C-alpha positions in Angstrom: 101.0 117.6 165.9 99.4 114.2 165.6 102.3 112.1 164.4 106.1 111.9 164.5 108.1 110.5 161.6 111.1 108.8 163.1 114.2 107.8 161.2 117.8 107.1 161.8 120.4 107.1 159.0 124.0 105.9 158.5 126.4 107.1 155.9 129.6 105.3 154.8 133.0 106.8 154.0 136.0 104.8 153.1 139.5 106.1 153.9 142.7 104.2 153.2 144.9 104.0 156.4 148.1 102.9 154.8 149.5 104.2 151.6 153.0 105.4 151.2 156.3 105.2 149.5 159.9 104.3 150.4 163.0 106.1 149.0 166.7 106.0 149.6 169.7 107.8 148.1 173.3 106.8 147.5 176.1 109.5 147.1 179.7 109.0 145.9 182.2 108.3 148.6 185.0 110.3 146.9 185.0 113.8 145.5 183.9 114.2 141.9 180.8 113.8 139.9 178.0 112.0 141.7 174.6 110.8 141.0 171.5 109.8 143.0 170.0 106.4 143.0 166.3 106.4 144.0 164.5 103.3 145.2 160.8 103.9 145.3 157.6 101.9 145.6 154.1 102.1 146.8 152.0 99.7 149.0 148.4 99.5 148.2 146.0 97.5 150.3 143.5 95.2 148.7 140.6 97.2 147.2 137.5 97.0 149.4 133.9 98.1 148.8 131.5 99.0 151.5 127.7 98.8 151.3 124.9 99.6 153.8 121.7 97.6 153.8 118.4 99.5 153.4 120.4 102.6 152.5 121.7 102.6 156.0 118.3 103.6 157.5 116.5 102.5 160.6 113.0 103.7 160.3 110.8 104.1 163.4 107.7 104.9 161.3 105.0 107.3 162.5 103.9 107.6 166.1 101.2 109.8 167.7 102.7 112.5 169.9 100.3 111.3 172.7 102.5 108.1 172.9 105.4 110.2 174.1 106.0 111.3 177.7 105.3 115.0 178.4 107.7 115.4 181.4 110.1 112.5 181.2 112.2 110.9 178.4 110.5 108.3 176.3 112.7 105.2 175.6 111.8 103.7 172.2 112.2 100.0 171.3 115.6 98.9 170.1 115.7 98.4 166.4 118.3 96.4 164.5 119.4 96.7 160.9 120.6 93.2 159.9 123.8 93.1 157.8 123.9 96.8 158.1 127.6 97.1 157.1 129.2 94.8 154.6 132.8 95.3 153.5 133.9 93.1 150.5 137.6 93.0 149.6 139.2 91.7 146.4 141.7 89.7 148.4 142.2 88.8 152.1 143.1 91.8 154.3 142.2 93.3 157.7 140.1 96.4 158.2 139.0 98.6 161.0 136.1 101.1 161.5 135.2 104.1 163.6 132.0 106.2 163.9 131.5 109.9 163.9 128.2 111.5 165.0 127.0 114.0 162.5 124.5 115.3 165.0 126.7 115.6 168.1 125.6 119.2 168.7 122.1 118.0 169.3 122.9 115.6 172.2 120.5 116.7 175.0 122.7 116.0 178.0 126.3 115.3 178.8 126.0 113.1 181.8 126.2 109.5 180.7 124.8 108.4 184.0 121.5 109.9 183.0 121.4 107.7 180.0 121.7 104.6 182.2 119.0 105.8 184.6 116.6 106.3 181.6 116.8 102.7 180.6 119.7 102.7 178.1 122.3 100.0 178.3 124.2 99.9 181.6 128.0 99.8 181.8 128.5 103.0 179.8 131.5 105.1 180.9 132.0 107.4 177.9 129.8 110.3 177.0 130.9 109.9 173.4 128.8 106.8 173.2 125.7 109.0 173.1 124.6 110.2 169.7 122.2 113.1 168.8 118.8 112.9 167.0 118.8 116.4 165.6 116.5 119.3 166.4 112.8 120.2 165.8 111.5 123.2 163.9 112.2 125.5 166.9 115.8 124.2 167.3 114.9 122.1 170.4 117.0 119.0 170.8 114.9 116.0 170.1 116.8 113.3 171.9 119.7 110.8 171.9 120.5 107.2 170.9 123.2 104.7 171.7 124.6 102.9 168.7 125.4 99.2 168.8 127.5 97.1 166.4 126.7 93.5 166.8 126.7 90.0 165.2 130.1 90.7 163.6 131.3 88.1 161.1 134.4 87.7 159.0 134.1 85.3 156.1 131.0 83.9 157.8 132.8 83.2 161.1 131.7 85.0 164.3 134.0 87.9 165.2 134.3 90.6 167.8 135.2 94.3 168.0 138.4 95.3 169.8 139.3 98.8 171.0 142.9 99.1 172.3 143.0 95.4 173.0 139.6 95.2 174.8 137.1 92.8 173.3 133.5 93.7 173.4 131.5 90.6 174.3 128.0 89.8 175.8 129.6 89.8 179.3 132.0 92.8 178.9 129.8 95.1 180.9 128.2 94.8 184.3 124.9 93.9 182.6 125.2 90.4 181.1 122.8 91.3 178.4 124.8 94.3 177.3 125.7 94.3 173.6 129.2 93.5 172.4 130.0 96.4 170.2 129.0 99.9 171.5 131.2 102.3 169.6 132.7 105.4 171.2 133.1 108.1 168.7 136.6 108.8 167.3 137.9 105.4 168.6 139.0 102.7 166.1 137.5 99.3 166.2 139.1 96.2 164.7 137.6 92.8 163.8 139.2 90.2 166.1 138.7 86.7 167.4 138.4 85.7 171.0 142.2 85.6 171.4 142.5 89.3 170.4 144.0 88.3 167.0 143.2 90.7 164.2 141.2 88.8 161.6 142.1 88.7 158.0 139.3 88.0 155.5 137.5 89.1 152.4 134.0 89.8 153.7 133.3 91.7 156.9 129.7 92.1 158.1 128.0 93.7 161.1 124.5 94.4 162.3 123.7 97.9 163.6 121.2 98.6 166.4 119.9 101.9 167.9 118.7 102.5 171.5 116.8 105.9 171.2 115.2 108.1 173.7 113.1 111.2 173.0 113.1 114.3 175.1 109.9 115.3 177.0 107.3 116.7 174.6 107.0 119.7 176.9 110.5 120.6 175.7 109.6 120.2 172.0 107.7 122.2 169.5 104.7 120.2 168.5 103.3 122.7 166.0 105.0 120.8 163.1 106.0 117.2 162.4 109.1 116.1 164.1 111.6 113.9 162.2 114.3 112.0 164.0 117.4 113.0 162.2 120.1 110.8 163.7 123.1 110.6 161.3 126.5 108.9 161.8 129.4 108.4 159.4 131.1 105.0 159.5 134.8 105.3 158.4 136.5 102.2 157.0 140.3 101.8 157.4 142.7 99.4 155.9 145.1 98.0 158.5 
């Protein structure tokens, strides 16, 4: 194999979080004919539309196999998709997101400490922060990447991501250069300000970056072209 075609993709899925109805009943207080009074209603959050820039794709282009390490992992340059996620709402509201790895079965290792040792961002404490890159033609696992949400904005004003009250910021982790939005799968993230207040707005935007590493080529089948097949679903929630 002379070249590798390397690509990461995102997919967007919108799911309302709050939609419901209220009902009550009133019965007669004395014996005899009775009737039922129903009070009903439905709350609908402001309609929002989500889009991904560049079809949600980070493309690493083509690389010769000789540029990859044979016996150790190869860390690729970080790539960022500017304005990757844009959520536009008809009226002011608040939204949250989470991320699901569609290639979780292809993660090469389960020890997050190994990711740190191989040059990926330090401060990681959750294995669910590692995403898979698919498999080659012989079903060998290609590698991993760490996703990063950054440069969050709400109506043009800088915002942050909060998980369970913890704000991700440039100094959140031991490494001062660590990104301020590293999503752990299946955890919800809310757009907030520095005071932990959930932000309300009409336009929510975030960049998306990937920190990939490729398995040693000795562990891969080089008889056919290898395509990085990272895929994550970003779920949008109304709060």
